[in-house]
C-alpha positions in Angstrom: -47.9 -46.6 166.0 -48.8 -43.0 165.6 -51.8 -41.9 167.7 -53.9 -38.7 168.0 -55.9 -38.1 171.2 -59.3 -36.5 170.8 -61.9 -35.4 173.3 -63.2 -32.3 175.1 -61.2 -30.6 177.8 -61.6 -32.7 181.0 -62.7 -35.8 179.1 -59.6 -37.6 180.4 -57.6 -37.9 177.2 -54.4 -36.7 178.8 -54.6 -39.4 181.5 -55.2 -42.1 178.9 -52.4 -40.7 176.7 -50.0 -41.1 179.7 -51.0 -44.7 180.3 -50.8 -45.6 176.6 -47.3 -43.9 176.6 -46.2 -46.0 179.5 -47.5 -49.3 178.2 -46.3 -49.0 174.7 -43.1 -46.9 175.4 -44.3 -44.2 173.1 -43.5 -40.5 173.8 -46.6 -38.5 174.9 -46.2 -35.2 172.9 -48.1 -32.0 173.9 -47.7 -29.1 171.5 -47.6 -26.7 174.6 -44.6 -28.6 175.9 -42.9 -28.5 172.5 -43.4 -24.7 172.3 -42.0 -24.1 175.8 -39.0 -26.4 175.1 -38.1 -24.6 171.8 -38.5 -21.2 173.3 -36.5 -22.1 176.4 -33.7 -23.6 174.3 -33.7 -20.6 171.9 -34.1 -22.7 168.8 -34.8 -20.9 165.5 -38.3 -22.4 165.5 -38.8 -21.3 169.1 -37.7 -17.7 168.2 -40.2 -17.7 165.3 -43.0 -19.0 167.5 -42.2 -16.5 170.3 -42.4 -13.6 167.8 -46.1 -14.4 167.3 -46.8 -15.2 170.9 -45.2 -11.9 172.1 -47.7 -10.0 169.9 -50.6 -12.0 171.3 -51.1 -13.8 168.0 -51.8 -17.5 167.4 -48.8 -19.4 166.1 -49.6 -20.2 162.4 -50.6 -23.8 161.6 -47.6 -24.3 159.3 -45.1 -23.2 162.0 -46.8 -25.4 164.6 -46.6 -28.4 162.3 -42.9 -27.7 161.5 -42.2 -27.6 165.2 -44.2 -30.8 165.7 -42.4 -32.6 162.8 -39.0 -31.5 164.2 -40.0 -33.2 167.5 -41.3 -36.4 166.0 -38.1 -36.7 163.9 -36.2 -37.4 167.2 -34.9 -40.8 168.0 -37.5 -41.6 170.7 -40.3 -41.3 168.2 -38.8 -43.9 165.9 -41.5 -46.5 166.9 -44.3 -43.9 167.0 -45.8 -41.3 169.3 -49.0 -39.9 170.9 -50.2 -36.4 170.0 -52.2 -34.6 172.7 -53.6 -31.2 171.9 -52.8 -31.2 168.2 -54.4 -31.0 165.7 -57.1 -28.7 167.1 -59.0 -28.0 163.9 -59.5 -29.3 160.3 -56.8 -26.9 158.7 -54.2 -28.2 161.2 -55.2 -31.8 160.5 -54.9 -31.2 156.8 -51.4 -29.6 157.1 -50.3 -32.4 159.4 -51.6 -35.1 156.9 -49.9 -33.4 154.0 -46.5 -33.1 155.7 -46.6 -36.7 157.0 -47.6 -37.8 153.5 -44.4 -36.2 152.1 -42.5 -38.4 154.5 -44.4 -41.5 153.5 -46.1 -41.5 156.9 -49.6 -41.3 158.3 -51.7 -41.3 161.5 -52.6 -44.9 162.6 -55.3 -44.2 165.1 -57.4 -41.2 166.4 -58.7 -42.1 169.8 -61.8 -40.1 170.8 -62.8 -40.1 174.5 -66.5 -39.1 174.6 -68.0 -37.5 177.8 -71.2 -35.4 178.0 -70.6 -31.7 178.7 -72.5 -31.8 182.1 -70.2 -34.6 183.3 -67.1 -32.7 182.3 -68.4 -29.5 184.1 -69.0 -31.5 187.2 -65.5 -33.2 187.0 -63.6 -29.9 186.4 -65.4 -27.9 189.1 -64.4 -30.6 191.5 -60.7 -30.2 190.7 -58.4 -28.5 193.2 -54.8 -27.4 192.7 -52.0 -26.6 195.2 -50.8 -23.0 195.0 -47.3 -24.0 195.8 -46.2 -27.4 194.5 -48.8 -27.8 191.7 -50.3 -31.1 193.0 -53.8 -31.7 191.8 -56.8 -33.3 193.5 -60.5 -33.9 193.0 -63.0 -33.4 195.9 -64.8 -36.7 195.0 -62.3 -38.9 193.1 -58.9 -38.0 194.6 -59.6 -35.9 197.7 -56.8 -34.6 199.9 -56.5 -36.1 203.4 -57.5 -32.7 204.9 -60.0 -30.6 203.1 -58.5 -27.6 201.3 -54.9 -28.6 202.2 -52.2 -30.2 200.0 -51.1 -33.7 201.2 -47.6 -33.0 199.8 -46.6 -29.6 201.1 -49.5 -28.5 203.4 -50.3 -25.3 201.4 -53.8 -24.2 200.4 -55.8 -25.8 197.5 -57.7 -23.6 195.1 -60.3 -23.9 192.4 -58.4 -22.6 189.4 -60.0 -20.0 187.1 -59.7 -22.6 184.3 -61.9 -24.9 186.2 -64.8 -22.5 187.0 -68.1 -23.3 185.4 -68.2 -20.3 183.0 -64.7 -20.9 181.8 -65.3 -24.6 181.3 -68.5 -23.9 179.3 -66.6 -21.5 177.1 -63.8 -24.0 176.5 -66.4 -26.7 175.6 -68.1 -24.3 173.1 -64.7 -23.7 171.4 -64.1 -27.5 171.3 -67.5 -28.2 169.8 -67.0 -25.5 167.2 -63.4 -26.1 166.2 -62.2 -29.5 167.3 -65.2 -31.8 167.2 -65.2 -31.7 163.3 -62.0 -33.7 163.5 -64.0 -36.7 164.6 -65.7 -36.8 161.2 -62.3 -36.1 159.5 -60.6 -39.1 161.0 -63.7 -41.2 160.7 -63.6 -40.7 156.9 -60.0 -41.9 157.0 -61.0 -45.0 158.8 -58.7 -44.5 161.8 -61.2 -43.2 164.4 -61.7 -45.2 167.6 -64.4 -43.9 170.0 -64.6 -44.8 173.7 -67.1 -44.0 176.5 -65.2 -41.7 178.8 -67.8 -41.9 181.6 -66.7 -45.4 182.4 -64.0 -46.2 184.9 -60.6 -44.9 183.8 -59.0 -48.4 183.9 -62.0 -49.9 181.9 -61.5 -47.3 179.2 -57.8 -48.0 179.1 -58.4 -51.8 178.8 -60.7 -51.1 175.8 -58.2 -48.9 174.2 -55.4 -51.4 174.5 -57.6 -54.2 173.0 -58.0 -52.0 170.0 -54.3 -51.1 169.7 -53.1 -54.6 170.4 
């Protein structure tokens, strides 16, 4: 079972991907994590990616897909995997499809978690992160025991720049422009499954597992 997670930043697709990964014993693959691992391990693909990143350039789609295919060829992906954060646009999706096609493979399901922009802005502005240990909270959904203080290490919690309203709106604009067209792309392929991300997290997960069962 090969799954792609779709949805705007803050829609909850990462959380759902983790739960799907745990239930079905499928690796949850983030392209950011793959880049970091390849660069840290000094692989040839990592060195190639780093040469672009050091110049402040985007890593070309073809190289990103090569790094991704290298990862999904590993033993733990034999029964499938969940892609989170890739593809981000139509050209990436087309390259991924073409390369998987050469292997006689394809994406089985594209799971789209839909949440209105205003809900996402409210969610993300409520996030707080620990400056020391990296633990995350939400002032409404997962509040710390003491306001502004991390439960785990006692250090200060902050609103990250990424979660400020202006930044969130910019990220949503980029998503609608570049990534949302993927919904139609996978709909045409007959693999798109759409879920209401404003519902309770566990209700959404239950609906997803009913579709994947």
